N, C-alpha and C positions, 0 to 999 in steps of 0.2 A: 291261627288257632281260633280267634274270636269268630271269624267268618264261618268256620266249620261248625263250631258249637251252635251258632245260630241256625245254620242250615239243618242241623240234626234235631232242632227243637221248634219246628215250625208251628206246633200246636200252641206254643207260647208267644208267637209272633204278635206284635202290637203295632198296627198301622196308625200313625198320627198325622193329621192334616192340619195346617193353618190356612185360612182362606178368607180374605176380605172380599165379600161378594158384591160390594157397592150398594149404597142405599138407593131407593127407588126415587130417582129425580130426573133421569135422562130421557131423551126423546128417541124414537126408533132411529137406527137399528140397535141402539144400546139401551132401550127401555127394559124395565124389569120383565114385562110380559113376554118380551122376545128372548130375554137372557135366561130366565129361570129354568127352562127345559134344558138348555145347554149346560148350566151349572149342575143340574141333577144328573144328567147323562155322564158328565165328568166324574162327579162324586161316586156314582154307582159303579162305574168302570174301575176306578182306583180303590174302591171298597175300604175306606178308612174305618177303623174301629172307633176312633174319637176324632171329632173335628172342632177345632177352635175357630169360630167365625167372628168376623167383625162387620159392622155397619148395618146389620139387618134391622129394619123397622119391624114392628109387631106383625104386620100382614105378611112380611116376607118370611119371618120365623114360621108363621103358620103355613104358608105356601110350601116351604121346604119339607115340613113334617107331613103334610098331605101327600106330597109327591114321593116322599121317602118313608113309608110307614115302618120300615125296619129300624128307624131311629127314634129315640126320644131326646129330650133336651132339658137343660137348666139354663136360667138367665133372668135378667131384669133390665128394663129400660134405664138408661143412664140418667134420666130425669125422674125416675120413680115409676112403679107400676108398669104399664105398657107404653110409657112415654119416652120418646127418643130412641136412639140406636142401642142395640144390644151387643154385648160380647158373649153371645150364646155359645154353649158347648153342647154339641150333639154327640150322642153315644148309641151304639148298637144295643137295643134294649134287651135282646135275648142273651146277652153276654155279661153286661155290667149292671151292678146295683149301686146306686148312690147312697153312701153312707152318711154324708153330710155335705152341705154346700152353702155358700155365702157370697157376698159381694163386698167390695170396699171401693171408695173413690180416691182418685189420685189428687189429693189435696191435704192441707194442714189439718182438715177435719174429715178423715177417711170414712167415718161411720155416719156422716151426714149426707143423706141422699141428694145427688145432684150438685154437690159442692165442687168448687174449683177456685184455687187461690194462687197459682203459680205462674200467671201471665197468659194462660190460655183463656179464651172467651167461651168455651163450651166445656161441659163436664167430661171427664175421662174416668174410666173405671176398670176394675178387675172383677170378673166372675170366676169362682173356683168350686171345685168339687172333689170330694174324696171318694174314689171308686173302689169297689171290690170286683175283681174279675172272677166271674162264676166259672170260667173255664179252667183257670189256673190256681185260684185261691189267692192270688197276689193282690195287694193293695197299692194304690198310688194316688197322688194328688195331681190334678190338672188345673193350672191357672191359665187364664186367657185375658188378653187386654188389647187395647188400641191407644197407642200414645198420641199425643198432640201433633198436629201437622205443622204448627207455626212456632211454638215457643220451645226453644232449646232448653231453657230452664225448667219447664214443665216436664220435658223428657227425662232430664237428668234426675230431678227430684222424684219423678215417678219410679225410676229404676231404684233409687234409695229406699223408697217406701216398700216396694216389692221385696227388696232384700230384707227389710225389718219383718215383714209379714211372713216370709218364708222361714225366718229364724224362729218363729213362734209355733210352727207346725211340728207335728210328731217327727222327730229326727230320724227315726228308723224307716219311715215311709218314703220311697222315691218321689220325685217331683218332676213334672213336665210343665214347662211354661211355653205357651204359644202366643203369637200376636203380630199385629201390624205395628212396628215400632217407629215408623216414619223417619228412620235414620239408618245409616249404614253401619257395617260391622266395625269400622275403624274409628267409631265415635265414643264419647264418654259413656253413654248409657250402656252400650254393649260391653265395653271393657269393665264397667262397674259391676255388672251382673255376673261377669265371669270371675273377676279377681276378688271382689268383696262378697259377692253372693255365692261364690263357689259353684256356679252353674257351668255347664259345658255346652257349647254350640254343637248340635247334632251334625251340622255340616262338617265341622272339624273332626268329629269322632267317627264318622261313617267309613266303613270299609270301601264303599262304592258311592260315588256322586255322579249325577246326571244333570247336564246343562249347567256346568260350572261357569260358563261364559255369560250366562243370563243374569239380569236383575229380576226383581219380582214385581215392579210397578210398570205396567205397559200403558197406562192412560188411554186404553181403547185404541191405541194407534201405533205403539212401539214394540215390534216383535222381539227386540232385544231386552225388554223388561227394564229399560232405563239404566242397565249396567250396574245397578245398586241393589243389593239383596237387603230389603227392609222388612221382610216378613221371616221371622225366625221361629225355630224350634229349639229350645234350651232344656237342659235336664240336669238333675243331680241325683246321687244315690246309685244303687245297683242296677243300672240300665246299660244295655249294650245296643249299638246302632249298626245295622248291617248295611243300610243304603238310605240315601236321601236324594230327592230330585225336585227341580222346579218343573211343573207341568204347563207347558206352553201351548195348550190347545188353541187353535183358531179355526174352528169348523166353517168351511165356506168363507173364510176370511173374516169371520166374526170373533170377537173376543167375549168369552162368557162374563168376564168382569174386567175392571181396570187394574186388577192385580192377578198375577199367576199364583195359584196355590202351590205350597210346599208340602211334600209328603215324605215321611220318614218311616222306615221299617225298623222297629225297635223290639226289644223284649226285656223283661225284668228278670234279673238273676243271671247266673253264668251258664 
């Protein structure tokens, strides 16, 4: 029944992508100059309505906007201003209005820009926005993050803080959480977000899944994506998920990023 309802309401379809695009540090053939067009081609083909990105530096944020003028974005460098990596959220500007947005840092002092206190040696943050869908009149929150790649403690405490912050949001408005969580789905952060945060993994809720056998971190060399799904789309509230997939593009043997993006076809309401 859910699949049929979603199919009958394509005008309410909401395509969500999470994509770690890899910061600009690598040499050819994995340099940003060579990869950015591949990333844009992938995004424009998949045509997500909202994209939670990770690792963009400011010039990468600007490159993507220049190459994808149909999108606008919100975000802040994790070290403040335009400094450091972003957890930027892109959205189709002809469809969505940003009602409010903000950021917090995954630390004991979440309102202190650039703070980190949980064993990680670089700042980690969440950027979020409350969107109004001009097409349907629906509202929803989108939170986007990038958990630490080393500290298990930082990842667990980060999940706890996100749970606390979600609890402070308008309870009648659905929530979507995207990110590179740097850990698999059988670990404490994922379980905490589901059990204590009352979030649902879109992969578990989807009527159809594609590339179930893949992980999402390819490291520019592993077509299997490392077998571990570390990039997630989670949600709560009145949201249905028709499908979800890992997009394993490798045009001419090249990886657009060291992560595969994950794309979910969702909609708000029944």
